[in-house]
N, C-alpha and C positions, 0 to 999 in steps of 0.2 A: 504494500500499500504506501510506499515511500514516493514522494514526489507527486502524490494525487492531490486533487484539490478537495479539501474537507467540506462536508455538506452537512446541514442541518435539515431535516424533514418537518415542516409544520403542517397539521392537520386542523382545519376549523371545521366545526359542524355542531349539531344539536347533542350528539352521543345520547340520544333518548330511548332507549339506553345503548351503552357501548356493546357491541357484538363481537364475536371471533372475526367477523368480515373486516370491521374496522381495524383490528390488529393485523390482520393479514396485509392490509394495505401497506403497512410499513414495511413488513418482512420482504414482500414483492418488489417494493421500490426499491429497497436497499440491495437486493440481489441484481435487480437491473442496472443500477447506477454503478456497482462494482464491476459487473460484467463489461462495462464500456471500457475500463481501465483507464479511465480519467479522474474517477471520484472516489473518496471514502466517506461514507456516512458515519459521522461521529455521534449523532444524537438525533432523537425524534420527539417532537412537543405535540401534545394533544391540547387543543384549546376550546373549551365549550363555550358556546354563546350565553350571553346573558338571559335573564328571564324576560326582557323586554324584546327578545326577537319575535314574540306574538305569534309563535307556530303552535297549531293544534296539538292538545294532549302534552304540551311539554312540561315536565315536572321541574320542581325548583331547582336552580342551579347548584345548590349545596348538595343535593342529592346527585346529580349528575356527575360533579367533580368527585364524590366519595364513590361513586360506581366505577369510574375511570381508575382512581387511586388503587381499588380492589383489583381491578382487571390487570393492572400493570405490576402486580406484586411478584411476577415470574420474569419480567423483563428487566435486563441490564443497561438497555440504551433509550427507553422511551419513557417519557415523563409527562406529567399533567402541569399545565400552568393554568391557575385560576383567574389570572389578570382580566381576560375578557369577560369572563362570567361575573365578575364583580364590578363591572362598570354600570354607571347610573342610566346608561343608553345603550341602545343596539350600537354595535361597532361594526363599520363596513371591513370586509376580509381585508383590503388592503392597508387598512389602518393597523390591523392586527400584525400584520407583515411588517410594517414600518416599526412597531414598537418591539418586535422580538428582533429585528435587525440592529435596533439602536442598543438592546441590550447585549446582543452578541459584541458589537463594537466595543462597549464599555468594559466587558468581561476580558477583553485582549490585553497583554502586557505592551504599554506604549514605552518608547524609548525616551528618557529625559535628555534635553538639551544641555550643552556643557556649561551655559550660564544660567544663573538663576533669573527666572522670569521669562526665559526663552520658552517660545511653544514647544510643546512635546512633539516629536517625530512620528511618522506613521507606526503603526504595532510592529513589533519585531517578529510576530508570528504571522503567516498568512490568515487574512480574515476569513472564516467559513462562508460559504455561499448557503443562503437561506432560500430553500425552494417550497412552494406550496404542494401539497400532497393531496391528491382528489381521486375521485372515481370517474369514469368515463361519462356517467350520467351528469355530472356536474360540467364537464367540458362542454356538453351539448348545450347547457342553459347560457353559455356566455353571448350566445346570438339570439337569445329569447328577448324581444323588444321590451323596454321598460325595467328589465329585472336586474342588470348591471349597468353602470356607467361606463361607457367605453373608455374612458381615460383610466379607470380602474383596471379593467381588463389588460390595457395596453401596458400599464405600470406592473401588473402582475408578471406578466410573459416576457416583458424586455428588461426590467430590473431585477426581478428575482428568479423568475423561472418555474417551471411547473413539471410535476412528475404526476402522470395520470396513469391510473390502473384500470385495465379493460374490465367490464362486466357484461355479462349476458344480455344480448339485446342491443348493444350500443356499438358502434363503430368509430372508434376515437379517431383513427386515422381520417376517416371521411369527414368528421366534425373540423379537423384542422384544414384539411383540404377545401372545404365548403366555406371557411371563413377568412376573408382577406386579411384580417389583423392577424388571425393566429397563424395563417400561412407564412405572413411576412416575418414572424418570430418562431417559426417551426424548429429552428436549431436550438431554441432554448425551452422546447417542450418536449419531456421525454415520455414516450408510451410504453409503458411496462404490461406484459402479460401475465395474467394469474394462471400458473400451470394446472391449478386444481380448481376446479369449477366450483364457485361460491355465490349463491344466490340469497344467501341470508341477508335480511335488512332488518334495522330497527322497527320498521312500519309493521312488517309481518310479526316480529315479536310482541309488539304492542297489542296486535289483533289477537294473537294466541292467548296471552295473558287476560285480555278482557273477556275472552269466551271460556275461561277457566281451563285452557288447555296447557299442556306440559310445554315448557320452552327449554328444557334441559337438554344441553350439548349445543345450543344455539349461542349461548353466551357464557362466560365464565361462572363456575358455581359460585363464587364468593359474591358475585353480581346478583345472581339470581336469588341467593339467599338474603341479600340485602333488600331486594325487590320485595320479597315476601314478608320480610320483618316489618317494612315500613309500608305495606299495602299499597305500593306503587302500581299505576296501571290497572288498578281494580274497576271493576263494573261501574262503580259509582263516582270514580275518579273524575274531576272536571277539568277541561282544556279550554284554551282560548286561541282563536286563529287571527291571522294576520300576515300576509306575504310579505316577505322582506329580500333584500338582494341574497342571492343563494350563498351559504356559508360553508361549504366544503362537502366532505364525502358523508357525513353522517345523515341519517334520516329519523 
């Protein structure tokens, strides 16, 4: 991995609840980037949205963050960051990327100038690239009228880059080819293929739970136990609706 570009993967979404599919996105994306011979993935970050996202059946952010923490107990490279979930307003994806990019730069060792008061030199270590991780279903929404600001999409694909993992029923390559903006920056869009078909979604998990059906093996046991203990997604649970800019791979 020597001389490779370090990369941090960021996934934004509801994670309502987090499933094995969400975790697989990180593993597949890391394998893909490593196989290019150019990158070394050093960290993964899961960023759940705030309660003001306004999505139907969205449980409180503290529950969703807690479930992600439980799901990541066996991971040695992915972590959850609650910053987005703690904001007093809904935060667009590009703003979340900017926040984490600033944090990455602030964490690097900067070289001090020889004289007091001299501005520090650029970091001694190579700054990691921060890339947005999503599923192909999200890539398709970039061209949905009124859903994303074009300037935001451009900043995401031009400044940060994107790692998109394919999903059943979606043709990520066709989405890129069909969008002038995505096509222009296709060199910064990495399309990864999931070798093991996985159609699990948080939406299907919630539906099963509301019907009183088993969701075992669809999500980590610790997450399922948490859901049961707190009676989340129960038939009498209330939810609110309200469309927003798409926030990533979670549903």
